[in-house]
N, C-alpha and C positions, 0 to 999 in steps of 0.2 A: 504494500500500500504506500502511495506517495501523497503527501499533503503539501500543496503549494500555498505558501502564505502570501497574503496581500502585502504590497510594498509598505503599507501604513501600519503593519502589525508591530506590536511591542514585544520587548523581551519577556514580559509577564505572560503574553499570549502564548509564546513558544513554550515557556516553562509549564504552563497549565496543560497544554496538549501532551508534552513529553511525560509529565508526571502521571496523567490519566492513562496513557498508553502503557507505561511501565507497570502501573497498578493492575492493568488488565492482562499482563503477562507478555506484552510485546517487547521486542528488541527495538531500540530507537537510535537513529542516527540523524544529527542535525547538520545541515550544510548552509552556511551563511555566505551569500554572494554580495556583490556591490549593490544590486537592486532587488534581490529576491532571496528569501530563505525557504529551503526545502527540507521537509521532515520525512524521513523514510522509516516505515514500520515493517517489521518482519515478524510473522507469527501465523497461527491458524486463523481461518476465516471466522470461526466461532469467537475468537478473541476480539476481532474487529467489530463484530455486530453489537457488542456491548457499549461501543463508543459512538456518541452523536458528534462525529467529527465535523460534518458540514455546519452544524449549528454553533460551533465554538468560535469565540471572537478571533478575528484576524485571519480566518481561513478563506482563501480565494477559490481553491478547488481541491477535490479529493479524487484520487485516481487509483483504481485497482489494475495492476498489470501482471502479465504472466511471463513476458519476455525478460531475459536477464538484464537487458538495457532498458530500465524502467522509464526513464525520463525522455529518451529520444524515440521510444517505441511509437508506432502508429496506433497502438491499442486504444489510446485515449484521445487521439486527435482525428476527428472526422475529416478535417481539412488539413492539407499540408501547410507548413509554415512558410512565411516570407521573412527573410532577414534583411533589414535595412542597414546599409553602410553609408553613413553621412547623407542620407536621403536617396541613395541608389538601391532599388529593390533587387533581391535575388530570391526567386521562388517561382511557383506555378503562375502561368499566364504570361511570363516574360522570358526572354533570353538575354542574359547579361554578358557583355564582353569585357573581360579584364585583360589588359595587355600592357606591355612595357618591356624594359630590358630585364633579362634574367638576373644580371648583376649591375649594380650602380658602379660605374667606373669613373666618370668625370661629370661635372655639371652640364657641359655641352652635350655629351652623349646621352645623358638622361633626359634632358629637355627635348632634344631632337626625337628620341624614341617616344616620348610622351605625346608630342605633336603628331607623329605618325600614327600612334595608337588611337588618338582622338579622331583623326581623319577617317580611320576605318570603322569608327562607331563605338570605340571603347568609352565606358563611363566610369571605370575604375583603373587606376594605374598600379601595375605590379612593378616591383623592383627590389632586388636583394641587397641589403646592406651587410648582412651576415650570411655567409655561404658555407654550409657544412659540405665539405668535399671529401671524396674517397681518398685522394692523395693529400698528405700533409704539405706537399710542395705546390699544390694548386692555389690559385687566387682565392683567398678566404673572405674577401669583402672589405669594405672600408670602415665598418663599424659605425660609430656615432657620426663620423663625418659623412658617411653615406646617408644616414637618416636625415641629416641637415639638408643634404642635396635634395632628397625626396620632398621635404617640407617646402623648400624653395620652389621646386617645380610645381607642387600642388598650388602654391600661391600664384604662379604665373599662368597655369592652365585651368585651374578649378577642378582637377581630377583628384578625388580622394585616394589615399595611399593604402595599398595592401603590401605588407612586407613580412618577412620571416623572422621569427625569434627562435634561437637555438639553445638557449640556456635559461633555466628558471630565474637565475640571478639578474638576467637582462630584461625580464618582462616589463617591469615598471618603466625602464628607460625607453624601450621600443614603443610601449603603449603611449608614452607622452608625445610621440611623433606620428604614430600610425593611426589610420582610421579602422583598419582591420588587421588582426594578427594572424600570421600563417604558421602552421606547424607542418613541417616537411615530412616526407616519407621516412627519413632516417630517424625521426623523433616521434613517430606515430604511436609508439608504446613507451615513450619517456614519461612515465606517469607523474613524476614531480613537475615536469614542464606542463603537462596537460592540466593539472590541478592549478598551477600558477596562472595560466592564461584564462582558466575558467573564473578565477577570482579577480581578474584585471578589469572587468567591466567593459570590454571592447568585443565586437563581433570577431569570431574566429573561423578561419578556413582550415579544415583538417584534411590533409592529404592521406590517402590510403597507404599504409605501409606496403612496401614492394613485395613482401612475403605474407601479407595479412589476408586472412579470410574476411568475408563481409561481416561476420559476427564479431571478429576481433576489431574491425574498423569501427563498428557501432559501439562496442564496449569502450573503445578509446574516446569516442564522442561522449559517452556516458560520464567519463571522468571529468570532462569539461562542464557538462550540464549539472553534475552533482555538486558543483561549486556555485550553483545559482545562475549559470549563464546558459540560456537556451538559444542564443543567437549564434548557432554553429552551422557552417556550410560544409558539406562533405565534398571532397574532390577526388574523383577517380583519375589517377595519373599513370596507370599502367602497372602491371605486376611482373615479377621476374618469372620467366618460364625457360624452357629449353631453347627457345627461338633466339637466334643471334642476328638475324637480318634487321631487326628493329632494336632500338635502345631498350624498350620494354614492350610488353604485350598489352594493348588497350583492351580492357574487359568491358565492352559495350553493354553486356548483359547486366553489369553491376548497377547501371543507372536505373532501369525500371525496378530491379530487385530491391535496391536500397530505398527507393521511393515507396515501395510496397511495405517494407518493414519499418521504415522510420518516417517521421513527419518532416525531417530536416531537408532543406534544399540540397540538390546534388548537381555539381558541375563537373566538367571534364578538362583535363590538361592534355591537349593533343600534341603539344611541343615536346614534353618530356616522355610521353609514351612512344611516339614515333621516332624522335631523335633526328629526323631528317626533314629539311625544309619542304621537300616535295610531298611529304606525307601529312603535313599539318592541315592543309585545307581539306583534303578528303576525310580526315578524321574529324575535323570540325563539322562537316556536313553530316557525318555519321552520328556524332554526338547529339546534334540538334534533332535529327530524325528519331533518335532513341528516346528523346524526351528530356535531355539535359536542361537544367535551369540556367546554364551559362557555360562559358569556356574561358580558360585562362591561357594566353598565348604570348610567346616571346617575340619581341620586336627589337631590332637594332639597326641604327643608321649605317654602320660599317661592320657587318658580321665577320668579315675576313680579319678584322682587327680585334674582335671581341675577346675578352679575358675569360669568358665562360660561355659555353654552349652556343657558339657562333653558328655551327652547321644547321641548327634547327630554327634560328631566328628568321622571321619574315622581314622583307624589305622590298622597296620599290613596287614592281608590278604585282607582287604577292598581295599587297595591301589593297589594290584595286579590286581583286577578287574577294578578299576578305570583307571589304565594304559591301560588295554585291551579295555575298552570302548572308550578311547580317541584315540586309534589306529584304531579301527574297525568302530565305528559308524559315524564319520564325512564323510568318503567316501561314505557311504550308502545314504547320503542325498546330495551328490554332493559337499561336502566341504573338506577342508584339515584342519589338526590340526594347529593352529596358532603357529608359531615359535617365539622364543624370543632371548634374549641375551645370553642364555646358551644352551648347547646341551641337548636333551632329554635323560635322563639317564635310566639305568636299576636299579631295586630294588636290593640292596645288604644288607648285615648284617653289622650294625655299630659296633663300638668297644664295646659298652655295650650290644650287642646282639639284639637290636631292629632293625626293618626294616627301611631303608632309602635309600638315594642315595649316590653315590660315590663322590659327590661334596664336596670339602673341602675349 
């Protein structure tokens, strides 16, 4: 049993419920988030029936669940959730494009990539200031300097920022700059980090672990929700299989399956799943056709000089087709393109001759 407390509940309200549940023989766990407190009760059904939980002060909702992931389960949500990131919706009815450089390298590179992303229809800017890499000798990101660059680019373009956090000790710092926190595939079962981002009070994008089952993915989301944060977006980014022709194997079936099991929005990362530029657009079309609530795509003005994942970054003519996909494909599946804080631009030629948007 899960009791969702109202934002206006008091400490006395929580103590009253906990004391009554313990007296009835239930085990009680209390999770306090920035905006919501959740009380979990474990015990026999007969124990719950002695409690008038809905009538107790401070209670917003009472949910009986059977799935091990109680809070993110679809059991008690007739409608799937929409997560708002600085006014940009991610959820049913829309397709949201999140795009930008895989890694923040310089102010100019990040701004150029952001303008290109916006021209293709992006309403959220992705960019990594911290980069967990397989090799300790690979580019690890600029850290807080990269976060400052992202904040400056947000100021210039109006695009809210999605960026990764890799260590629980950095959550407060990253949250002070970001509009949405990303947990990457390598940290998908870093439970201390999941709990920390859950308590940070910011929307979270949770990528599926490269070796994770769907249940493990949803249980990871439960760690975030259990800290009072239900603003979680699941991201299918490809799983590790025996196939070596692609960087990872995109599990398209995970989109409708996760949506059936959970009320959380589900998006797809066609860049990190395919790993090759020529696969990104076909996988984007497949993701939208499968019912994805959005896609997150790498964009770079000079991919041949990129410090991270250049071979999969879209550029130039690719963005023309991406813009067309974002105009044409969502209506085919009964959705609209998610709008954001800036107008959807047309591709133009920038001062240095490269393709981008007219946003200044």
